[in-house]
MIDREN-972773 format. One line per 3 residues: number of its first residue (from 0); their letters; for each residue x, y, z of C-alpha. Coordinates in steps of 0.2 Angstrom, whole numbers, plus 2048, in hexadecimal, padded with zeros to 3 digits. Example, Ala and Ser with C-alpha at 12.3 -4.5 7.8 and 13.67 -1.06 7.14 Angstrom:
<rs>
0> as> 83E:7EA:827  844:7FB:824
</rs>
This chain:
<rs>
0> mkk> 97D:CAC:907  984:C9D:8FF  98F:C9B:90E
3> ill> 980:C9C:91A  977:C8E:911  986:C83:911
6> agl> 987:C86:923  976:C82:926  977:C74:91B
9> alg> 986:C6D:925  97E:C70:936  96E:C68:930
12> lgy> 979:C59:929  982:C58:939  973:C57:943
15> laf> 96B:C49:939  97B:C3E:93B  983:C43:94C
18> wpv> 976:C4A:957  973:C3F:967  963:C35:968
21> pvd> 95D:C28:975  95B:C1B:969  96B:C10:964
24> pev> 965:C04:957  969:BF2:955  96B:BE9:944
27> yep> 95C:BDF:940  956:BD7:92F  943:BD2:932
30> lkg> 93A:BC6:927  92D:BCE:91A  91E:BCE:923
33> pgf> 90F:BC2:91D  902:BD1:91B  8F1:BCD:91D
36> tgd> 8F1:BBE:914  8EC:BAB:918  8E8:BA9:92A
39> fea> 8E9:BBC:92C  8DD:BC1:91D  8D6:BD2:91D
42> nda> 8C6:BD4:925  8BA:BE1:92E  8B2:BD5:93B
45> maa> 8B6:BE1:949  8A8:BEC:941  89B:BE2:94A
48> ldh> 8A2:BE9:95B  89B:BF8:965  8A7:C05:969
51> vll> 8A6:C07:97D  8AD:C18:982  8B5:C1B:994
54> peg> 8AC:C2A:99D  8B3:C3B:99E  8BE:C39:98F
57> aig> 8CA:C2C:996  8D5:C23:98A  8E0:C14:989
60> ped> 8D6:C04:990  8E5:BF8:98D  8DF:BE8:994
63> lav> 8D1:BE0:99E  8CF:BD4:9AD  8C0:BC9:9B2
66> mpd> 8BF:BC6:9C5  8B9:BB6:9CD  8A8:BBE:9CF
69> gti> 8A7:BC3:9BE  8AA:BD6:9C0  8B4:BDC:9B1
72> ytt> 8C1:BEB:9B3  8CC:BF4:9A8  8D7:C04:9AA
75> dla> 8DC:C13:9A1  8EB:C1E:99C  8EB:C28:9AC
78> ggl> 8E9:C19:9B8  8D6:C19:9BA  8CE:C09:9BF
81> yri> 8BD:C05:9B7  8AF:BF8:9B9  8A8:BF3:9A9
84> ega> 896:BF0:9AA  887:BF5:9A0  888:C03:993
87> apk> 896:C0D:99A  8A5:C08:9A5  8A5:C0F:9B7
90> kie> 8B3:C17:9BE  8B7:C11:9D1  8C9:C17:9D5
93> dlg> 8D8:C20:9CF  8E8:C14:9D1  8F5:C20:9C9
96> grp> 902:C19:9BE  900:C12:9AD  8F7:C00:9AE
99> lgl> 8F9:BF5:9A0  8F6:BE2:9A3  8E8:BDC:9AF
102> kag> 8E4:BCC:9B6  8D9:BC4:9C4  8E4:BB9:9D0
105> pdg> 8DD:BA9:9D8  8DC:BB4:9E8  8CE:BBF:9E1
108> aly> 8DB:BCE:9DF  8DE:BD8:9D0  8EF:BD6:9CA
111> iad> 8F7:BE5:9C1  907:BE7:9B5  909:BFA:9B7
114> syr> 916:C01:9AA  91C:C0D:9B6  91B:C04:9C7
117> gil> 91D:BF1:9C5  911:BE3:9C9  904:BE9:9D4
120> rwt> 8F5:BE1:9DE  8E4:BE9:9E1  8D7:BE4:9ED
123> gps> 8C6:BEB:9EF  8B4:BEB:9ED  8AE:BED:9DA
126> tgp> 8A7:BFF:9DF  8B9:C04:9E6  8C4:C0A:9ED
129> gel> 8D0:BFC:9F2  8E1:BF8:9F8  8F0:BFA:9EB
132> etl> 8FF:BF0:9EF  911:BF0:9E6  917:BDD:9E4
135> vse> 925:BDF:9D8  92F:BEF:9D4  940:BE8:9D1
138> vdg> 947:BD7:9CA  959:BD2:9CF  95C:BE2:9D7
141> tpl> 957:BEC:9C7  947:BF7:9C6  93A:BEF:9BD
144> vya> 938:BFE:9B1  92B:BF7:9A4  91E:BEA:9AB
147> nql> 912:BE8:99C  907:BD8:99E  905:BC9:9AB
150> dia> 8FD:BB9:9AC  8FA:BB0:9BD  8FB:B9C:9C0
153> rdg> 8EF:B93:9CB  8FB:B93:9DA  8FD:BA6:9D9
156> tiy> 90E:BA7:9D0  90F:BB6:9C6  916:BB6:9B5
159> fsn> 91A:BC8:9AD  923:BD0:99F  92F:BDF:9A0
162> ssd> 92F:BE8:98F  940:BF0:990  94F:BF3:99D
165> rfd> 954:C01:991  945:C0E:991  93B:C14:9A0
168> pet> 929:C17:998  926:C23:9A9  935:C2E:9A2
171> mgg> 933:C2C:98F  922:C33:98D  916:C24:98F
174> tkp> 916:C12:98A  911:C16:977  921:C1F:973
177> tsv> 92C:C14:97D  926:C05:974  92A:C0D:964
180> lti> 93B:C12:96A  93F:C01:970  939:BF8:960
183> weq> 941:C05:955  953:C03:95E  951:BEF:95E
186> sns> 959:BEE:970  955:BDC:979  955:BE0:98B
189> gyv> 942:BDA:98C  940:BCB:998  933:BC1:9A1
192> arr> 932:BBD:9B3  927:BB6:9C0  923:BB7:9D2
195> lpd> 921:BA9:9DD  913:BA7:9EA  921:BA9:9F7
198> gtv> 927:BBB:9F1  936:BB5:9E6  939:BBE:9D7
201> ekl> 943:BB5:9C8  946:BB7:9B6  941:BAA:9AA
204> atg> 946:BB0:998  950:BBF:992  955:BC6:982
207> fvy> 944:BCD:97B  942:BDD:96F  932:BE4:97A
210> tng> 92B:BD5:983  918:BD8:983  90B:BCC:987
213> val> 90B:BBA:990  8FF:BAE:993  8FF:B9C:99C
216> sqd> 8F9:B8D:993  8EA:B84:999  8F4:B76:9A3
219> edf> 902:B84:9A8  910:B7A:9A0  916:B89:995
222> lli> 914:B9B:993  911:BA5:983  91C:BB5:981
225> net> 918:BC3:975  928:BCB:96E  921:BDB:967
228> gra> 931:BE1:95E  933:BD2:953  921:BCE:94F
231> qvh> 921:BBD:957  91B:BB1:966  926:BA6:970
234> klw> 921:B97:97C  92C:B94:98B  92A:B83:992
237> ltg> 928:B84:9A5  927:B71:9AA  92B:B61:9A2
240> eka> 93C:B5C:99A  93D:B6B:98F  93A:B77:99F
243> gei> 944:B87:99C  944:B85:988  93D:B92:97E
246> elf> 936:B8E:96C  92F:B9A:95F  91C:B98:95F
249> lgn> 916:BA4:953  921:BAD:947  923:BBB:93B
252> lpg> 912:BC2:93F  908:BCE:933  908:BDB:943
255> ypd> 910:BE0:954  909:BD4:961  903:BDD:971
258> nle> 8FA:BD4:97F  8F5:BC1:980  8E5:BBB:989
261> aqg> 8E2:BAA:98E  8D1:BA6:98B  8D0:B97:997
264> dgt> 8CC:B8B:98A  8DD:B87:982  8DC:B96:976
267> fwl> 8E3:BA6:978  8E0:BB8:971  8ED:BC2:96A
270> afa> 8EB:BD4:965  8F7:BDE:959  8FB:BF0:95E
273> spr> 8FF:BF3:94C  901:BEB:93A  914:BEA:935
276> vpa> 91A:BFB:931  924:C00:920  932:C07:92A
279> evl> 938:BF5:92D  942:BF6:91E  94E:C02:927
282> mpy> 951:BF4:935  962:BEF:92E  968:C01:92E
285> pff> 96C:C08:940  973:C17:939  964:C1C:92F
288> rkv> 958:C17:93D  961:C24:947  95F:C31:939
291> iwr> 94D:C2E:93A  94B:C30:94D  954:C41:94B
294> lgs> 947:C47:93E  939:C47:94C  928:C3E:950
297> lvr> 921:C43:93F  92D:C37:937  930:C2A:944
300> pap> 927:C1A:942  916:C19:94B  909:C0B:94E
303> ihr> 8FD:C0A:93F  8EA:C0B:946  8E3:BFB:93F
306> gmv> 8DC:BEF:94B  8DF:BDC:94B  8DC:BCE:957
309> iqf> 8DF:BBC:955  8DA:BAC:95E  8E4:B9C:95D
312> des> 8E6:B8B:967  8F4:B84:970  8FD:B7D:960
315> gti> 8FE:B8F:958  8EE:B8A:94D  8E6:B9C:948
318> lrn> 8D2:B9A:94C  8CC:BAC:94A  8D2:BBA:941
321> lqd> 8C9:BCB:945  8CE:BDC:93E  8C9:BEE:93E
324> psg> 8D1:BF7:92E  8C9:C08:934  8D3:C09:944
327> rfg> 8C4:C0D:94D  8CB:C06:95E  8DC:C0D:95B
330> vtt> 8EA:C02:960  8E3:BF1:965  8EA:BE9:973
333> sal> 8E0:BDB:97B  8D1:BD1:977  8C7:BC4:981
336> vvg> 8B6:BBB:982  8AD:BBF:992  89C:BB5:993
339> dqf> 892:BB9:984  89C:BC9:981  8AC:BCB:976
342> yvm> 8B9:BDA:97C  8C7:BE3:972  8D1:BEE:97C
345> ald> 8DC:BFD:977  8EB:C06:97B  8E8:C19:978
348> gpg> 8D4:C18:971  8C6:C21:97B  8BF:C10:97E
351> fgr> 8BE:BFC:979  8B4:BF2:96E  8A7:BE7:974
354> gdv> 89A:BDB:96B  890:BCB:96C  89B:BBC:96A
357> sdl> 88D:BB5:95E  893:BC3:951  8A4:BBD:950
360> pai> 8A9:BB2:942  8A8:BA1:947  8B9:B97:94B
363> qpq> 8C2:B91:93B  8BF:B7E:939  8D0:B74:93A
366> ppe> 8D5:B66:92F  8D3:B55:938  8E4:B4E:940
369> r> 8ED:B41:935
</rs>
């Protein structure tokens, strides 16, 4: 009996130490997160929002797009396309794939960053159905395996993020487990690229750990880039003497940034998919991170359902901080003001948050410039 127990123990230890896993962790020593302090002080401002459910039990309205005629679209986990109006969204078409980022183009079309298929363009009446066209499925001869978000310049140039070249969410169980895997590994194969109006596609910046939200400045002189895996936001200069240079814009954030939305008035909304997780203490130790992965999904790190979005200006000054400690909306992914309504979208929830702008906390007054 003792020999059997020893053999079992040896097998168990061997499994934990040597069993092959897809993750190959990189050494990373993160800064201690600021927590919910200062500009990120804890609150329950999202409690004022209504929870608008998708029909027929659908889940995952990751993003929203406002068209030139005022029509608002969102999508779901299974690729359904919805028009948001009145009390409940109306499904108008099945697009398939897994749409993430959405944006209205200057040509009146809906542009989609589909994590399974690349950058797409949809045209059709608001009642559906429409025509779906693939614009970008590869970059530099390599498949675009994890398109995430996009923004579109006034001349039609499409800026988009690829979260990882290491892991394909279509074959790894979806975007949520693939994001956890990529961040746990800390591989920096994420990048940002653009598609010019003539169809040319080119990479602009590489070396990110899970690239996510992107948003153009009001003058389109720089692009903001969320690096989810490092809890920070970068600024990529597009014009001027600094063109091509990257600067840290917001660092050591209290959570993992997801989508970025330009409000159109020189401010941006950033949604946090999760607060920083305690498991970050293991980031300097690749061996132990492999062991954790071998222990299975119950032990692996996962997003914490605690909603949070912030609004900031082009200098990086935090203007609003809205939170949902209850996690009512699940993993928050996007936020935007549309007319007199405020929206908060979700990765895996059954709907999204919506409420009157008048119910939001006022923009924080800023000290006068000296």
